[in-house]
C-alpha positions as a Markdown table, in Angstrom:
| # | Residue | x | y | z |
|---|---|---|---|---|
| 1 | Met | 0.0 | 0.1 | 0.0 |
| 2 | Asp | 1.4 | 3.5 | -1.0 |
| 3 | Leu | 2.4 | 5.3 | 2.2 |
| 4 | Gln | 1.6 | 8.8 | 0.8 |
| 5 | Ala | -2.0 | 7.7 | -0.1 |
| 6 | Leu | -2.3 | 6.0 | 3.3 |
| 7 | Thr | -1.2 | 9.0 | 5.2 |
| 8 | Gln | -3.5 | 11.4 | 3.4 |
| 9 | Gln | -6.1 | 9.9 | 5.7 |
| 10 | Thr | -4.2 | 10.7 | 8.9 |
| 11 | Glu | -3.0 | 13.8 | 10.8 |
| 12 | Leu | 0.3 | 13.4 | 8.9 |
| 13 | Asn | -1.1 | 14.5 | 5.8 |
| 14 | Gln | -0.1 | 18.2 | 6.4 |
| 15 | Phe | 3.6 | 17.5 | 6.4 |
| 16 | Asp | 6.1 | 16.0 | 4.0 |
| 17 | Ile | 7.0 | 12.4 | 4.6 |
| 18 | Gly | 10.1 | 12.0 | 6.7 |
| 19 | Ser | 10.4 | 15.8 | 7.6 |
| 20 | Ser | 11.1 | 16.8 | 11.1 |
| 21 | Gln | 7.5 | 18.1 | 11.5 |
| 22 | Trp | 6.2 | 14.8 | 10.2 |
| 23 | Trp | 8.2 | 12.8 | 12.8 |
| 24 | Asp | 7.1 | 15.2 | 15.4 |
| 25 | Lys | 3.4 | 14.5 | 14.6 |
| 26 | Val | 4.1 | 10.8 | 14.6 |
| 27 | Ser | 5.5 | 11.0 | 18.2 |
| 28 | Gln | 2.6 | 13.2 | 19.1 |
| 29 | Val | -0.2 | 10.6 | 17.8 |
| 30 | Gly | 1.7 | 7.4 | 18.4 |
| 31 | Thr | 2.0 | 4.2 | 16.6 |
| 32 | Pro | 0.5 | 2.0 | 15.3 |
| 33 | Ile | -1.7 | 4.6 | 13.3 |
| 34 | Gln | -5.3 | 3.2 | 12.8 |
| 35 | Ile | -7.2 | 4.0 | 9.8 |
| 36 | Ser | -10.7 | 2.6 | 10.2 |
| 37 | Arg | -12.6 | 1.1 | 7.1 |
| 38 | Asn | -16.3 | 0.7 | 6.6 |
| 39 | Asp | -15.9 | -3.2 | 6.4 |
| 40 | Gly | -15.2 | -3.8 | 10.1 |
| 41 | Thr | -11.5 | -3.6 | 9.5 |
| 42 | Ala | -8.7 | -1.2 | 10.0 |
| 43 | Asp | -5.3 | -0.5 | 8.4 |
| 44 | Leu | -2.5 | -0.4 | 10.9 |
| 45 | Leu | 0.5 | 1.7 | 9.9 |
| 46 | Phe | 3.9 | 0.9 | 11.8 |
| 47 | Leu | 6.8 | 3.2 | 11.5 |
| 48 | Trp | 10.5 | 3.2 | 12.1 |
| 49 | Gln | 13.0 | 6.0 | 11.8 |
| 50 | Glu | 16.6 | 5.0 | 10.5 |
| 51 | Gln | 19.5 | 7.2 | 10.1 |
| 52 | Thr | 19.9 | 8.0 | 6.4 |
| 53 | Ile | 23.8 | 8.4 | 6.4 |
| 54 | Glu | 25.4 | 5.0 | 7.1 |
| 55 | Pro | 22.2 | 3.1 | 8.3 |
| 56 | Lys | 22.7 | 1.2 | 11.4 |
| 57 | His | 20.4 | -1.7 | 10.4 |
| 58 | Lys | 20.3 | -3.9 | 7.4 |
| 59 | Ala | 16.5 | -4.8 | 7.8 |
| 60 | Ile | 13.6 | -4.0 | 10.1 |
| 61 | Tyr | 11.5 | -7.0 | 10.6 |
| 62 | Ile | 8.1 | -7.0 | 12.4 |
| 63 | Glu | 6.2 | -9.6 | 14.5 |
| 64 | Ile | 2.5 | -9.1 | 15.2 |
| 65 | Asn | 0.9 | -11.7 | 17.4 |
| 66 | Gly | -1.9 | -13.5 | 15.7 |
| 67 | Val | -1.6 | -11.5 | 12.6 |
| 68 | Ile | 1.8 | -12.4 | 10.9 |
| 69 | Asn | 2.6 | -16.0 | 10.7 |
| 70 | His | 6.3 | -16.1 | 11.8 |
| 71 | His | 6.5 | -19.7 | 10.5 |
| 72 | Asp | 6.1 | -18.3 | 7.0 |
| 73 | Phe | 9.4 | -18.2 | 5.1 |
| 74 | Asn | 8.6 | -14.7 | 3.8 |
| 75 | Ala | 9.4 | -12.8 | 6.9 |
| 76 | Ala | 7.4 | -9.5 | 7.4 |
| 77 | Glu | 9.7 | -6.7 | 6.9 |
| 78 | Leu | 9.3 | -2.9 | 6.8 |
| 79 | Thr | 9.7 | -1.1 | 3.5 |
| 80 | His | 12.1 | 1.9 | 3.1 |
| 81 | Tyr | 10.4 | 4.9 | 1.8 |
| 82 | Lys | 12.5 | 6.4 | -1.0 |
| 83 | Asn | 15.0 | 9.1 | -0.1 |
| 84 | Thr | 13.8 | 9.4 | 3.6 |
| 85 | Asp | 14.6 | 7.8 | 6.9 |
| 86 | Val | 11.1 | 6.3 | 7.0 |
| 87 | Tyr | 10.6 | 2.6 | 7.1 |
| 88 | Tyr | 6.9 | 1.5 | 7.3 |
| 89 | Tyr | 4.6 | -1.5 | 7.4 |
| 90 | Val | 0.9 | -1.8 | 6.8 |
| 91 | Cys | -1.4 | -4.5 | 7.5 |
| 92 | Asn | -5.3 | -4.7 | 7.3 |
| 93 | Ile | -7.1 | -6.4 | 10.2 |
| 94 | Glu | -10.3 | -7.0 | 11.8 |
| 95 | Asp | -11.1 | -4.2 | 14.2 |
| 96 | Thr | -11.7 | -6.5 | 17.0 |
| 97 | Trp | -8.0 | -7.8 | 17.3 |
| 98 | Asn | -5.9 | -6.9 | 20.4 |
| 99 | Gly | -2.4 | -8.0 | 21.0 |
| 100 | Thr | 1.4 | -7.5 | 21.0 |
| 101 | Tyr | 3.8 | -6.8 | 18.3 |
| 102 | Ala | 7.7 | -6.2 | 18.2 |
| 103 | Leu | 9.9 | -4.4 | 15.9 |
| 104 | Ile | 13.1 | -6.4 | 15.1 |
| 105 | Pro | 16.0 | -4.2 | 13.7 |
| 106 | Val | 19.0 | -6.3 | 12.6 |
| 107 | Thr | 22.3 | -5.8 | 11.3 |
| 108 | Glu | 23.9 | -7.7 | 8.3 |
| 109 | Glu | 24.7 | -10.9 | 10.3 |
| 110 | Ser | 21.2 | -11.4 | 11.6 |
| 111 | Val | 19.5 | -11.0 | 8.2 |
| 112 | Gln | 17.3 | -13.9 | 7.3 |
| 113 | Pro | 19.4 | -16.5 | 5.6 |
| 114 | Ala | 18.9 | -18.6 | 2.5 |
| 115 | Tyr | 17.7 | -21.9 | 3.5 |
| 116 | Leu | 19.2 | -25.2 | 2.1 |
| 117 | Gly | 18.1 | -28.8 | 2.1 |
| 118 | Asn | 14.7 | -30.5 | 2.0 |
| 119 | Glu | 11.5 | -29.1 | 3.3 |
| 120 | Gln | 11.8 | -30.4 | 6.8 |
| 121 | Gln | 15.6 | -29.1 | 7.0 |
| 122 | Gln | 14.4 | -25.6 | 5.8 |
| 123 | Ile | 11.7 | -25.7 | 8.5 |
| 124 | Thr | 14.1 | -26.3 | 11.2 |
| 125 | Gln | 16.6 | -23.6 | 9.9 |
| 126 | His | 13.8 | -21.1 | 9.8 |
| 127 | Arg | 12.6 | -22.1 | 13.2 |
| 128 | Asn | 16.2 | -21.6 | 14.5 |
| 129 | Trp | 16.5 | -18.1 | 12.8 |
| 130 | Ile | 13.1 | -17.1 | 14.4 |
| 131 | Met | 14.3 | -18.0 | 17.9 |
| 132 | Glu | 17.7 | -16.4 | 17.3 |
| 133 | Arg | 16.3 | -13.1 | 16.1 |
| 134 | Arg | 14.1 | -12.8 | 19.4 |
| 135 | Lys | 17.0 | -11.3 | 21.1 |
| 136 | His | 16.7 | -8.4 | 18.8 |
| 137 | His | 12.9 | -7.8 | 19.5 |
| 138 | Ile | 12.3 | -4.3 | 20.9 |
| 139 | Ala | 9.1 | -2.3 | 21.8 |
| 140 | Asp | 8.1 | 0.3 | 19.3 |
| 141 | Pro | 9.6 | 3.7 | 20.2 |
| 142 | Phe | 6.6 | 5.6 | 19.0 |
| 143 | Asn | 4.0 | 3.4 | 20.8 |
| 144 | Lys | 2.2 | 5.4 | 23.5 |
| 145 | Met | 0.9 | 2.4 | 25.4 |
| 146 | Asn | 4.2 | 0.7 | 26.0 |
| 147 | Leu | 4.6 | -0.8 | 29.5 |
| 148 | His | 7.5 | 0.4 | 31.7 |
| 149 | Tyr | 8.4 | -2.6 | 33.7 |
| 150 | Gly | 10.5 | -5.7 | 33.2 |
| 151 | Pro | 12.3 | -7.4 | 30.2 |
| 152 | Trp | 9.0 | -8.4 | 28.6 |
| 153 | Ala | 7.9 | -4.8 | 28.3 |
| 154 | Ala | 11.2 | -3.8 | 26.6 |
| 155 | Ala | 10.5 | -6.5 | 23.9 |
| 156 | His | 6.7 | -5.9 | 23.2 |
| 157 | Ser | 4.4 | -3.1 | 22.4 |
| 158 | Arg | 0.6 | -3.2 | 22.9 |
| 159 | Ala | -2.0 | -2.5 | 20.3 |
| 160 | Tyr | -5.7 | -2.5 | 21.2 |
| 161 | Leu | -8.3 | -2.1 | 18.4 |
| 162 | Asp | -10.9 | -3.0 | 21.0 |
| 163 | Pro | -9.7 | -1.5 | 24.3 |
| 164 | Asn | -12.7 | -2.5 | 26.1 |
| 165 | Val | -10.8 | -6.0 | 26.5 |
| 166 | Ile | -8.5 | -4.4 | 29.1 |
| 167 | His | -9.8 | -5.5 | 32.6 |
| 168 | Pro | -9.9 | -2.2 | 34.8 |
| 169 | Ser | -8.0 | -3.8 | 37.5 |
| 170 | Trp | -4.7 | -3.4 | 35.3 |
| 171 | Thr | -5.0 | 0.4 | 35.0 |
| 172 | Asp | -2.6 | 1.2 | 37.8 |
| 173 | Phe | 0.0 | -1.0 | 36.7 |
| 174 | Asp | -0.5 | -0.1 | 32.8 |
| 175 | Asn | -0.3 | 3.9 | 33.9 |
| 176 | Ser | 2.9 | 3.3 | 36.2 |
| 177 | Thr | 6.1 | 5.0 | 35.0 |
| 178 | Thr | 8.0 | 4.9 | 38.3 |
| 179 | Lys | 10.5 | 2.0 | 38.9 |
| 180 | Val | 9.0 | -0.2 | 41.4 |
| 181 | Asp | 10.2 | -3.7 | 42.4 |
| 182 | Trp | 6.8 | -5.3 | 42.5 |
| 183 | Ser | 8.4 | -8.6 | 43.5 |
| 184 | Glu | 8.9 | -7.1 | 47.1 |
| 185 | Leu | 5.1 | -7.3 | 47.7 |
| 186 | Cys | 5.7 | -11.2 | 47.6 |
| 187 | Arg | 7.4 | -13.5 | 49.9 |
| 188 | Thr | 10.1 | -15.3 | 48.1 |
| 189 | His | 10.8 | -19.1 | 48.8 |
| 190 | Ile | 14.0 | -20.9 | 47.6 |
| 191 | Tyr | 14.5 | -24.4 | 48.8 |
| 192 | Gln | 16.2 | -27.7 | 47.8 |
| 193 | Ser | 13.7 | -29.9 | 46.3 |
| 194 | Lys | 14.1 | -33.6 | 47.2 |
| 195 | Leu | 11.8 | -34.7 | 44.6 |
| 196 | Leu | 13.1 | -32.6 | 41.8 |
| 197 | Gln | 16.6 | -32.9 | 43.0 |
| 198 | Gln | 17.3 | -29.1 | 42.4 |
| 199 | Asn | 16.8 | -25.7 | 43.8 |
| 200 | Arg | 13.4 | -24.4 | 43.3 |
| 201 | Arg | 11.9 | -20.9 | 43.7 |
| 202 | Phe | 8.4 | -19.7 | 44.2 |
| 203 | Trp | 6.6 | -16.7 | 45.6 |
| 204 | Thr | 3.5 | -16.3 | 47.6 |
| 205 | Tyr | 1.0 | -13.3 | 47.7 |
| 206 | Ser | -1.8 | -12.9 | 50.0 |
| 207 | Thr | -4.8 | -10.6 | 49.6 |
| 208 | Ala | -6.2 | -11.6 | 52.8 |
| 209 | Glu | -6.0 | -10.1 | 56.3 |
| 210 | Gln | -3.4 | -11.8 | 58.7 |
| 211 | Thr | -6.2 | -13.1 | 60.7 |
| 212 | Asp | -8.1 | -14.6 | 57.9 |
| 213 | Ser | -8.1 | -18.5 | 57.9 |
| 214 | Asp | -9.2 | -21.4 | 55.5 |
| 215 | Leu | -7.9 | -19.3 | 52.6 |
| 216 | Pro | -8.4 | -20.3 | 48.9 |
| 217 | Leu | -5.2 | -21.3 | 47.3 |
| 218 | Val | -4.5 | -20.3 | 43.8 |
| 219 | Ile | -1.5 | -21.6 | 41.9 |
| 220 | Leu | 0.1 | -19.8 | 39.1 |
| 221 | Leu | 2.4 | -21.6 | 36.7 |
| 222 | Asp | 5.2 | -19.5 | 35.0 |
| 223 | Gly | 5.3 | -17.5 | 38.2 |
| 224 | Glu | 8.3 | -15.5 | 37.2 |
| 225 | Phe | 6.3 | -13.9 | 34.6 |
| 226 | Trp | 3.4 | -12.9 | 36.9 |
| 227 | Val | 5.9 | -11.6 | 39.5 |
| 228 | Glu | 8.6 | -10.1 | 37.4 |
| 229 | Ser | 7.2 | -9.2 | 34.0 |
| 230 | Met | 3.5 | -8.7 | 34.2 |
| 231 | Pro | 3.1 | -8.4 | 38.1 |
| 232 | Val | -0.4 | -9.6 | 38.9 |
| 233 | Met | -0.4 | -8.5 | 42.6 |
| 234 | Ser | -2.0 | -5.1 | 42.2 |
| 235 | Pro | -4.8 | -6.4 | 40.0 |
| 236 | Leu | -5.5 | -9.3 | 42.3 |
| 237 | Ser | -5.7 | -6.8 | 45.3 |
| 238 | Ser | -7.9 | -4.5 | 43.4 |
| 239 | Cys | -10.3 | -7.3 | 42.5 |
| 240 | Thr | -10.4 | -8.3 | 46.1 |
| 241 | Gln | -11.1 | -4.9 | 47.3 |
| 242 | Lys | -14.0 | -4.6 | 44.9 |
| 243 | Glu | -15.2 | -8.1 | 45.9 |
| 244 | Leu | -14.7 | -9.6 | 42.5 |
| 245 | Leu | -12.4 | -12.1 | 44.2 |
| 246 | Pro | -12.3 | -13.4 | 47.7 |
| 247 | Pro | -9.3 | -13.0 | 49.9 |
| 248 | Ala | -6.9 | -15.7 | 48.9 |
| 249 | Val | -3.3 | -16.8 | 48.8 |
| 250 | Tyr | -1.5 | -17.0 | 45.5 |
| 251 | Leu | 1.4 | -19.4 | 44.9 |
| 252 | Met | 3.6 | -18.5 | 41.9 |
| 253 | Ile | 6.0 | -21.2 | 40.6 |
| 254 | Asp | 9.2 | -20.2 | 39.0 |
| 255 | Ala | 9.5 | -22.1 | 35.6 |
| 256 | Ile | 13.5 | -21.6 | 35.8 |
| 257 | Ser | 14.2 | -21.9 | 32.1 |
| 258 | Val | 12.6 | -23.0 | 28.9 |
| 259 | Gln | 14.0 | -26.4 | 29.1 |
| 260 | Gln | 13.0 | -27.0 | 32.8 |
| 261 | Arg | 9.6 | -25.6 | 31.9 |
| 262 | Gly | 9.3 | -28.3 | 29.0 |
| 263 | Glu | 10.0 | -31.0 | 31.5 |
| 264 | Asp | 7.8 | -29.8 | 34.4 |
| 265 | Leu | 4.7 | -28.8 | 32.5 |
| 266 | Thr | 4.3 | -31.6 | 30.1 |
| 267 | Cys | 2.1 | -33.8 | 32.4 |
| 268 | Asn | 5.1 | -34.6 | 34.8 |
| 269 | Pro | 3.8 | -36.4 | 37.9 |
| 270 | Val | 7.1 | -35.6 | 39.8 |
| 271 | Phe | 6.6 | -32.0 | 39.3 |
| 272 | Trp | 3.1 | -32.1 | 40.8 |
| 273 | His | 4.2 | -34.3 | 43.8 |
| 274 | Ala | 6.8 | -31.6 | 44.7 |
| 275 | Val | 4.0 | -29.0 | 44.5 |
| 276 | Ile | 1.7 | -31.0 | 46.8 |
| 277 | Glu | 4.3 | -32.4 | 49.2 |
| 278 | Glu | 6.8 | -29.7 | 49.4 |
| 279 | Met | 5.7 | -26.3 | 48.1 |
| 280 | Ile | 2.0 | -26.3 | 49.5 |
| 281 | Pro | 3.3 | -27.3 | 53.0 |
| 282 | Met | 5.8 | -24.5 | 52.9 |
| 283 | Val | 3.1 | -22.0 | 52.0 |
| 284 | Ala | 0.8 | -23.4 | 54.9 |
| 285 | Gln | 3.6 | -22.4 | 57.3 |
| 286 | His | 2.9 | -18.8 | 56.7 |
| 287 | His | -0.8 | -18.7 | 55.7 |
| 288 | Ser | -4.0 | -20.5 | 56.8 |
| 289 | Ile | -4.8 | -22.1 | 53.5 |
| 290 | Ser | -7.7 | -24.3 | 52.8 |
| 291 | Leu | -7.4 | -28.1 | 52.2 |
| 292 | Asp | -10.7 | -28.0 | 50.4 |
| 293 | Lys | -10.3 | -29.0 | 46.7 |
| 294 | Asp | -13.2 | -26.7 | 45.7 |
| 295 | Lys | -11.2 | -23.8 | 47.2 |
| 296 | Thr | -8.0 | -24.7 | 45.2 |
| 297 | Ile | -7.3 | -23.4 | 41.6 |
| 298 | Val | -4.5 | -24.2 | 39.2 |
| 299 | Thr | -3.9 | -21.8 | 36.4 |
| 300 | Gly | -1.5 | -21.9 | 33.4 |
| 301 | Gln | -1.0 | -20.8 | 29.9 |
| 302 | Ser | 0.2 | -22.8 | 27.0 |
| 303 | Tyr | 2.2 | -25.7 | 28.5 |
| 304 | Gly | 0.9 | -24.4 | 31.7 |
| 305 | Gly | -2.6 | -24.8 | 30.4 |
| 306 | Leu | -1.9 | -28.4 | 29.7 |
| 307 | Ser | -0.4 | -29.0 | 33.1 |
| 308 | Ala | -3.3 | -27.2 | 35.0 |
| 309 | Leu | -5.9 | -29.5 | 33.6 |
| 310 | Tyr | -3.5 | -32.5 | 34.0 |
| 311 | Ala | -3.2 | -31.6 | 37.7 |
| 312 | Val | -7.0 | -31.5 | 38.4 |
| 313 | Leu | -7.5 | -34.7 | 36.5 |
| 314 | Asn | -4.8 | -36.7 | 38.5 |
| 315 | Trp | -5.1 | -35.2 | 41.9 |
| 316 | Pro | -8.8 | -34.1 | 41.9 |
| 317 | Glu | -9.0 | -34.6 | 45.8 |
| 318 | Arg | -6.5 | -31.7 | 46.1 |
| 319 | Phe | -7.4 | -29.6 | 43.1 |
| 320 | Gly | -10.9 | -29.0 | 42.1 |
| 321 | Lys | -10.7 | -26.0 | 39.6 |
| 322 | Ala | -8.5 | -25.3 | 36.7 |
| 323 | Leu | -8.0 | -22.3 | 34.5 |
| 324 | Ser | -6.4 | -23.4 | 31.2 |
| 325 | Gln | -5.4 | -20.6 | 28.7 |
| 326 | Ser | -4.4 | -21.7 | 25.1 |
| 327 | Gly | -3.5 | -25.1 | 26.5 |
| 328 | Ser | -1.0 | -27.1 | 24.6 |
| 329 | Phe | -3.3 | -30.1 | 24.2 |
| 330 | Trp | -1.5 | -31.1 | 21.1 |
| 331 | Trp | 1.3 | -32.5 | 23.3 |
| 332 | Pro | 3.1 | -35.0 | 22.9 |
| 333 | His | 2.6 | -34.9 | 19.3 |
| 334 | Met | 5.7 | -32.4 | 18.5 |
| 335 | Ser | 5.2 | -32.7 | 14.8 |
| 336 | Leu | 1.8 | -30.7 | 15.1 |
| 337 | Ile | 3.4 | -27.6 | 16.6 |
| 338 | His | 6.4 | -27.8 | 14.3 |
| 339 | Asn | 4.1 | -27.8 | 11.2 |
| 340 | Ser | 1.5 | -25.6 | 12.7 |
| 341 | His | 2.0 | -23.2 | 9.9 |
| 342 | Gln | 0.5 | -25.5 | 7.3 |
| 343 | Glu | -3.1 | -24.5 | 6.3 |
| 344 | Asp | -4.3 | -28.0 | 6.5 |
| 345 | Ile | -2.7 | -28.8 | 9.9 |
| 346 | Val | -6.2 | -29.2 | 11.5 |
| 347 | Met | -6.8 | -32.3 | 9.3 |
| 348 | Ser | -3.7 | -33.9 | 11.0 |
| 349 | Leu | -5.2 | -33.5 | 14.6 |
| 350 | Pro | -5.7 | -36.9 | 16.3 |
| 351 | Glu | -9.2 | -38.0 | 17.2 |
| 352 | Ser | -8.1 | -38.5 | 20.8 |
| 353 | Leu | -5.8 | -36.5 | 22.9 |
| 354 | Tyr | -3.4 | -37.3 | 25.8 |
| 355 | Leu | -5.8 | -36.0 | 28.6 |
| 356 | Asp | -8.8 | -38.0 | 27.3 |
| 357 | Lys | -7.8 | -41.0 | 29.0 |
| 358 | Tyr | -7.7 | -39.1 | 32.4 |
| 359 | Ile | -11.1 | -37.5 | 31.9 |
| 360 | Ser | -12.7 | -40.8 | 31.0 |
| 361 | Ser | -11.2 | -42.7 | 34.0 |
| 362 | Leu | -11.8 | -40.0 | 36.6 |
| 363 | Asp | -13.9 | -41.3 | 39.4 |
| 364 | Ser | -17.6 | -39.9 | 39.0 |
| 365 | Gln | -17.5 | -38.6 | 42.5 |
| 366 | Tyr | -15.3 | -35.7 | 41.2 |
| 367 | Lys | -16.8 | -32.9 | 39.4 |
| 368 | Leu | -14.3 | -30.3 | 38.2 |
| 369 | Asp | -14.8 | -26.7 | 37.3 |
| 370 | Val | -12.6 | -25.8 | 34.4 |
| 371 | Tyr | -12.3 | -22.4 | 32.6 |
| 372 | Leu | -10.8 | -22.8 | 29.1 |
| 373 | Glu | -9.8 | -19.9 | 27.0 |
| 374 | Val | -8.2 | -19.8 | 23.4 |
| 375 | Gly | -7.5 | -17.1 | 20.7 |
| 376 | Leu | -9.4 | -17.0 | 17.6 |
| 377 | Arg | -6.1 | -16.6 | 15.7 |
| 378 | Glu | -4.5 | -19.7 | 17.3 |
| 379 | Gln | -5.3 | -22.0 | 14.4 |
| 380 | Met | -5.3 | -25.6 | 15.6 |
| 381 | Met | -5.4 | -24.5 | 19.2 |
| 382 | Ile | -9.0 | -23.8 | 18.5 |
| 383 | Pro | -10.3 | -27.4 | 17.8 |
| 384 | Leu | -8.0 | -28.6 | 20.5 |
| 385 | Ala | -9.7 | -26.5 | 23.2 |
| 386 | Glu | -13.1 | -27.3 | 21.7 |
| 387 | His | -12.3 | -31.0 | 22.0 |
| 388 | Met | -11.3 | -30.6 | 25.7 |
| 389 | His | -14.5 | -28.6 | 26.3 |
| 390 | Arg | -16.8 | -31.3 | 24.8 |
| 391 | Lys | -14.9 | -34.2 | 26.6 |
| 392 | Leu | -15.2 | -32.4 | 29.9 |
| 393 | Ser | -18.9 | -31.6 | 29.3 |
| 394 | Thr | -19.7 | -35.2 | 28.2 |
| 395 | Glu | -18.5 | -36.4 | 31.7 |
| 396 | Asn | -20.6 | -33.7 | 33.4 |
| 397 | His | -17.8 | -31.6 | 34.4 |
| 398 | Asn | -18.6 | -27.9 | 34.7 |
| 399 | Ser | -16.6 | -26.6 | 31.7 |
| 400 | Thr | -16.8 | -23.2 | 30.0 |
| 401 | Leu | -14.8 | -22.1 | 27.0 |
| 402 | Ser | -14.1 | -18.5 | 26.2 |
| 403 | Phe | -12.6 | -17.0 | 23.0 |
| 404 | Tyr | -10.8 | -13.6 | 22.3 |
| 405 | Asp | -9.7 | -12.0 | 19.1 |
| 406 | Gly | -5.9 | -12.6 | 19.3 |
| 407 | Gly | -3.0 | -15.0 | 19.2 |
| 408 | His | -0.9 | -16.9 | 21.6 |
| 409 | Asp | -0.3 | -13.8 | 23.5 |
| 410 | Arg | 0.6 | -13.2 | 27.3 |
| 411 | Leu | -0.8 | -9.7 | 27.1 |
| 412 | Ile | -4.5 | -11.1 | 26.5 |
| 413 | Trp | -3.9 | -13.9 | 28.8 |
| 414 | Arg | -3.5 | -11.3 | 31.7 |
| 415 | Glu | -7.1 | -10.3 | 31.0 |
| 416 | Gly | -8.4 | -13.8 | 30.8 |
| 417 | Leu | -6.7 | -14.8 | 34.2 |
| 418 | Ile | -8.7 | -12.2 | 36.0 |
| 419 | Lys | -11.9 | -13.1 | 34.1 |
| 420 | Gly | -11.3 | -16.9 | 34.5 |
| 421 | Leu | -10.5 | -16.5 | 38.3 |
| 422 | Thr | -13.8 | -14.5 | 38.8 |
| 423 | Trp | -15.8 | -17.2 | 37.0 |
| 424 | Leu | -14.1 | -20.0 | 38.9 |
| 425 | Phe | -14.5 | -18.6 | 42.2 |
| 426 | Lys | -18.3 | -18.1 | 41.5 |
| 427 | Gln | -18.9 | -21.8 | 40.8 |
């Protein structure tokens, strides 16, 4: 799409493209610039300013969650506007989408390489390049909604075409520009796990008074994200004060690393024995937590969403409620996720999934409450979530499935976390 024709429909139209006045206006209005259409879509204009003399970067890539398929070999790249310092990218998208994006400026050595070998070898090479370029992800300098806390915020920008999706409990955090160590609100626990044979870390946070007893326990997997990158403590306290959530204790478990996460959260019974036999008793030393399964919730996203459901199915006497967001129910069929870019991948989904056997064999005395959530742009994750919802409902569990217009995105999961907890505590 021609940049000049597009900017004629914006506040930029009164200045020459790339002039200092033009860039001043860009800074004032912020990016991405949204141009609404009459068909329920909008054009989004992303911009980058690159020095014209001896440009520092060889290419400016972009990743938009749920919009750009990064598995595609044709990596999305900003276009240089002739004889200026302007680079731009335009996409047309439904005006209900919300999510994150990153700009990816790279030098010569990090430009997308030519792939060699057969199709599978090229897929592997492309995946390795995508993983490697993540270290170059940065937040959009012109985005006026950038968050200001933690490494995740430094590598992601927010874009809301439907800002009503933002839960009001996040307002204080979103508007915060001061440097606050949110983790100081939590109690940090580090111990040597006999079951896992390694040092483990977790945090606890209470929204209750010290004199409260028999408190609900909520377990958050990927706890380091919810403590250090997207601190959930203030929203939880806000919802408690407004009586959307009851006073409770929150146990947030550190994933440690990508590799350790892949071991712990892929239906690993030893991990959950460590949670039940080691971590929860340590929490109980400081808080009066309930042993009632119906007052205990396990939450997780992606692998964590798989693990949360696995936990309630295997230890229903301890965990009675699960919040599973974009659960990796394709596991252990790794080829499905590696080939998820293929348009016909849904045709390759197995008729039965790994967790089916646990749902079918669960003693009828246990009736679980399960909140499932998945993004409408998550391709094969949608039928997988629908399968789990049907299977649970068929066995008379109390299951609900919620959709959002977005991708596999932590930004939107934070909204669903609050909504899911609110729903589960009402059951």
